[in-house]
Structures are given as C-alpha cells and as structure tokens.
N, C-alpha and C positions, 0 to 999 in steps of 0.2 A: 088976344091970339087964337083959341080955340076956333074964332069965327073965321079968322085967316085960314087956319090949318083946313077948316071943311071947306072954305070956298077952293080949295086947290085940290083936297079930295074929291069933291063933285066935279072940277073941271077932269080930272084923271079919268072919273067916272064917265064923263060923256063922251072922252075920245078913246075908251077901254076897249071898244071892238074894234078900231084900227089897229091899238096896241096888240092886241090878241091875236089879230090877222097876220102882221107881221112877225109875232113872237112863233107863229105856228111854222111860217115859209121857213124861218130860221131854226125849225125843230126843237124849240126850247120851251113848247106847251104840249100835254098829251092832246092830241085830237079827239079822242073821245072824252076825258076828265076836265078841260079847261071851264067846262060850264060850271064846277063846283066853285069858282071865283064869283060866280054870280047865284050863290046859294041854291044852284040845282044839284042836288047832292045826289050820289051813287052808291050810298049805304044806307041802310036802315039801324036807326038808332036800338032798337029793341026795349026791353025794360030792364029795371034795375038802376042802380047807382053807376054813374058815368064821369070820370075826371078825363081832363084835356091839358095836353102839352100844344105849344106850337114853338117852333123853332125854324128860321129861314130858310135854313140848307142843312147840305150832308154833315159838316162838322157840329152844327149844334145839335143834330138829332142823333148821330153817332156818340156824343157826348152822354146822352142818358138812356143808351140802352141797357147799360146795369141796372139803374134804377127802375126802369120798366120792367126788367125781370123779375125783380122784387116785389113790385106793385102786383104784377100778372097771377101772384100765389093768393093775394089778398082777397078772400070768398065776400068780403063785401062790396068789391068792386066789380061790376058785370061785364063794364067797357072800359078800354081807354083810347079817348080819340085823341089822334096826332097828326096836327096839321103845319103844314109848310108851303113856302110860296114857289119851289123850284121843280124840275121833270126829275133832276137826277136825286133831288132826296126822297121823292114819292117811291123810286127804285129801290132805295135803301131800305126803305122801310118793308116795303116788299119781301126782303130777305130774312127778316128778321123771324118771322113764323112763331110769333106770340099769339094763340087764339084769342083772346081779349083786345087786341090793339088793330085798330081801324085805322085808315089814313085817307084825308080829304084835304084840298086844296083851300089854303086860308081865304075869305071873303076880302074884297075890296070893302076899306075902312070908312064905310059911309054908315049913318045911323041906321038907315034902312036894312041893309044888309046884315049889320051886327045884331039886331034884334031879330030878323029872321032865321041866323045862325042860332042864336042862344037859345029864342024859343022851339027849336029843332031840336037840339042836341041836352039842352037843360042840363049842362055840365055842374058837378057838386062843387069843385075848385078847377081855378085854371093857372097853369104854369107856363111863364113865358121864359125863353131860354137866352142867355146870352144878352144881346144887345136889342132885343125885338121890343121897341116902345111903339105902343099904338094907341094913341091917345084918345078917338073914338071908343075903339073898344075897350077900354080899361073903363072909361065913362059909364058904358052901356054894364059893363060888368057890376060896375058899383051900385047902379040904378035896381040892378037885380039880386044886390046882397049875394053876390058869387066871390069868393076869397082870391085875391089874384097874388101871386108868388112870382118873384122873380129868382131864376135857379142860373148857378152859374154866370152872375150880373158881371159885364163886363163894361166900362165905359171908358175910351179913351180920352185923351186930353183934348183934344180937337172936339170931340163930341160934346164933353162936358163944359168946354169954354161957350159952347153954341147954345147949349141947354141955360147956363148961367146967363146969358144974356137976357134970356127972358126968365127971368128968375120967378116972377110971379105964377106963370104959367107951367115953368117947371113943377113946381112945389103943389102946384092944382094936379099935375099929371102923376109924379112920383108918390104923393101922397094917397096915392091908390092902393099901394101896394101893402099885404098884410103881412108880409116877409120876404126879405131881400138876400138872398146867398149870392154874396160876391166871390168871383174868380180869382181877384186878388186884392191886396191892402190899398193900393191905389184907389181900384173902383169903391171898395167900402168908403173910402173919405171922399170921394167925388159923391156917392149916393146918399151919405150924410148929409152935404151943403145942398144936394136937389131937393131936398124933402122928403127921402125912402125912410119907410117903417122898418123897426124890428130888424135890423141889419147885422148882418151875422158873415164870417169868413171862417171857414174851415179848410180853403184848400181849392185847386181848380179841379172840377168834377172830371175833366179830361184824362187825369190819372187814373183813374178808374178802367175796370176791365170787365166787358161781357164775359158771363158762364158760358157761352156758346161759341167758341173759336173754329171757325169751320175752313179747313186748308183742304182747298179741290184741284190741285196741281197734278195731271196726271203722269204716271211712271213715266211715259213715252217722253214727255215734255222736260222732266227732270232729269231723265238720262240724256237730252240735247243741252241741256244747260250746265251739265257737270262736266262737260268737257269743253267748256267756253270758260275766258275770263268775264265774268260779268259784272256790271252794277246797275244800279237801277236810280231813273230819276223820275220820282214821282209825285203828282199834284202840280202838273206842269202848266202854266199860263201862254197865253198868246205873248210872242217876243221870247220865249224862253228855248225854245225847243230849237231854233237855229243857234243858239249860243250851244246848246247842248252835241248838238249834230258834228259842231266843228270841235268841240272836243272830245267826242268819238274819234275824229279823223286823224288828230294831232295823236291820239292814243294807239291808234291803229298802228301807225309806223312802229312801233314798239311792239305791241300785243297782235299778231295776227290773227287771234282766235276771239278779239274782242267781241262781246255782247252787250249792247247796251238796252235794257228794258226802259221803254217809255210809258207812262201810265199817265195821262193828262186828265187835267182836274174835269175836265166837262167832254165827254167822247164824242157829241156833236162835232167837235171841231178837226177828228180824225183826217178827214178827207184835205183838209188845208195843211193840216202836219205833213200828212204822208206827202203832199205834192212840194212844200218846203223844201223838204229833206231830199226828195229826190234830186231836187235841183242843185243840192249839193253831191250829188253821185252818190248818194249813199243807198243800200238797198234795204228795202221795208218787208217786214211780214206784219200781216196783222193777227191778232190773238185767236179771233173767230173764224180764220180762215182755215177752209179743209184741207186735208194734204199735207205731204211732208214738208217740213222747215228747210227751207235752202241753205244748205253748210255755209254758204258765203253771206248770210244775213246780216247786215250791221245794226237795224234797230229793230226791236219787236215791240210793237206797240199794243197795249193791252185796250181794245176798244170793248170793254165792258165794266159795268158799275160794281162794286164790291169786292173787289179782289186784289185790292192792295195787301192785305195779309199774307195770302198765298205767296206772293211775290217777295214779302219781306221774309217770309220763312226759310226762303232759299238764296238768297241774294243780301248779301250781309254789309254794303257798301252802298247807302242810299242818300241821292238829294233830294230836299225838299224845295218842292216849288213855288211861287208866288212871293218869293224871296230877293229874284234878280231885279224885280218890277216893283213898283210902287203898288205894291199890294196887302204887304204888312207878314206876308209868310204863312205855311200851313202848319199844324199839330205834327211834332215829330214823334209824340210820346209812343203812338200806335207802332211805329217803326223800330223804335229803341226796346220795346217788349220782346223782338224777336231778335235781341243780341245786335243790333245794326248799328254800326259809323256812321253819323249824320253829317252830310254838307248843306250848308245853305249860303245864300248872299246876303247882301247888307240889309235887307227890307224885311225883319222879323219883330215887328213892332207890336202885333198882333199876340205875340208869344212871347214877350221880353223876359217874364219870370220864368217860364219853360227852358227858354236857351241859355240863359244864365245858370240855371241849375246844370244844364248839360255839359255848359263849358266848363264848370268848376269840377267836373267827374270826367274831363278830357274824353268825351264823348262825340260832341260837336265841333265844326270848325268852319268857321266862316269863310267865304270865297268872294274875293272881289274881282276876278279876272279868269280868262280861258286858260292862261298859264298856269297860274295858282290851283286851279282846278286840275289840271292836268300831271302838276306837280305831287299833287295829295293823293290824288288814286293812284298814282305808281305806288307813293310809299305804301297805302293801305293795301295794293294787289300784293305787296312784297312780302306783309307780315300778315299772321291768323290771328284777328284779337278776339277776346271773348268778354262779351259785358253780362255774363251769368251774374255777378252780385250785385251790379246797378238793375236787371232784372228783379232780381227777387226785392230790393227796395223798393221799384216802384209799384210792384204790386202789394207791399207793404203801406205805404203811403195812399195807394188809391184806395184799397179795403179801407181804410180809415176816414178819407174824406166822404166815401160811400157811406158808410155805417151813419156818419152824423147828418147828413145831408137826408138819409131817409128817415131818422130820426125827428128831425125836425119837420119835415113834410108828413109824418104821421101825428105829429101833435095837430097840425092844421085840418087832416083829414078826420080825427076822431071827433070832433065835433059836425063834422058835414057829412060822413058816411054812415 
C-alpha cells in the first residue's frame, strides 16, 4: 500500500506546478512563499533546539496557540516551527506575535522533500494536529529517530473505515506515534484499533484559550453597531451566504435597523459573496473600506483574517457556518467564550461532542430552514441572555485540558531537549 501511496504522491509532485499556478490565479497561494512547499525555505533555522508543529489550516493552528504560549517560555527551546498547508493559516500565525515561532508551508509528502525538510530544520520532536496523517513524512521521521506526537487527534468514522480497510498499512503508519492525545473518546477507540501507541484522552484542546486575547474594534465602529440590531454569521462557506442574505431580508421586514455581520471562512471569496448578495438587492459594506459606513448597510462583510473575536465581543447572537452544507461545521467555542448564543445548521459532525455539550446547556440551537432561523433570531433579539456561568466553566475545562496536555508533551521533550 505504501508503494501505491508513493506512486500517487509522485504523480501529484509531477503535476504540482500546474496545481500551484491554478491556486495562484485563485489567490489561494502566497505568490512569494509558495516555493516553501518545494523546500525553498524563506526563514533561517538558527542554532539551538527546535520543535515542530503541523496543522492543515486555521482551526487546527488556533487550537495549539495556548500550548505555544507555554512552550515559548521554555529556555531550552530556541525555535518553534509551525507548518500548515493554507494561505489563511499562515496569516493567523503571523498575528500570534511569539518571537520563537516561525511559519513555513508544509512540503509535498515525497521522500526527497521530506529528508530535505528534516535535514534543514532538524526538529527535536514533531507534533501533528487533529487529523493530519502523512505516511511518507512519518516514516522519514521514524528513520531519523524523531518523536512523533498526535495532538488533539480526530478520526472520523468515515476516515476510520477507510484506514481499517487497509489494516496492515494503517498499523505501519499509526504505529509510528510515540504519543496520541485524542480529541474525543471515539477517536481514542479508533486510534487503538488502527495501531496507535500510548493513546490518551484529556478532552478537546479547542476548549483552551490563548492568554493574548486581542480585541481591536474602533470606537467609531462600536458606536455604529450600538445603534443597530446586529447578529453575526461566522466562518461561512460557499452556498451559505445566499441563505443568510434571505434570512436578513425576512428579518428586515420587522427590524428596520438590522445589520448582519458576515465573516466568511475564506476572505478570497469576498468578491463573489458581495456579487451574490447584491443580486438580492442587499447593500454591502466591506470592513477594510475607508470612509463612513452608510446607515442603510444591510451586510457588513469582514474581509480580514483573525477578526472573529473582536466581533464576538460585541455581537451576542452568532451563526456558525460550514453547517448548512456537508462540511461538518466549525468550532463554536470561541464565540461561546464571549457570551454568544450559537445557531448552526444540521451538519456539525466535526464537533459532535462540543455541540452536544452546548445543546445540554441551552446555548446552541440547530437550524433546519430559513423560517426557523428567522423565528429563533427574533426570540434572541427580544431577550438579553448572559452566558457568564458557561464562560467560567469553559475556561476551567480548557485550562485543565491544556495543563494535562502540556504535562504529557513535557515528558516527551524531557528526553529530547
């Protein structure tokens, strides 16, 4: 099976220039830094011990920020390398402002690039977040004797069945882990069957919170929002914005001063989103547009990364995207920490445990139709609810998970740095 995997990866490598060109046209690649995926590194390693974290995209990397903040203080660690696959995730890392943390894009998973990557960065330990399984890289790390840790490991049922079908191959790959910290009990069970080692479950690392919460909404903007009935649709995906625009139009019949804040998951889609919403005769204003916001603005689109927390701080009713389509939902915990009520569609299988927890606490509500969403938002507009107790509980749970995770990581690093 590893031969077939390597054959596929090598085919991808051969056609990768065409893939990169296409992604550059779509503005999904950094025009200067895409070469990092071919091991042309833009940062110097420097001297001393380096540890490496890899997460595919924004959500995975945000979940480890609290852990990075702790490791940043360790004097034995000189550098913390963070890699990812997407342009949006690189921008999130740029905003962290931890002087030991540097970001590079993850290389194509071929033996040639893997050894070039590892020889250059020479990490003392490697951490893979969530569901990041890279067979060639794991085998290369094993050959070099570098510990491999799975952080907040998540194995869906679909992924599990796929891996289980190739049980010999899965044991060869998952058996490379020195430590597996699962994000839920189901993943813990799947990891054990697939051949993972040293599997433990403390809770989902996404319950933890960064020490550096930056809220940067201008007073002028706060003043504008304070005069409006506002709600927020966050981390939206293609196919959801039109639904939300129609919800806005229906609500506008009753609330003349309504404003919908829209934070798309991928800001490069803003032009298309604006065009689609204008076809519904909705008036759009972009966050980065200079000048006064027109008073008759319907949809305020946040065309920048890393702004979610600032808007959650002033908007207490939030719809989480990726849940009306077959994507599996987005993490609602960040919004809950700011006292927000959560609305979501029926597709939340990426965060089943978290949404079940919020439902039990009467904080989240599943929406199946535009009519249902309009009705529930009307109820939320008519009452002032506070989630202070749940905020405190979340902080307690998150800190406990973070501490236990760090203690396990510290045991691994004790022998390596």
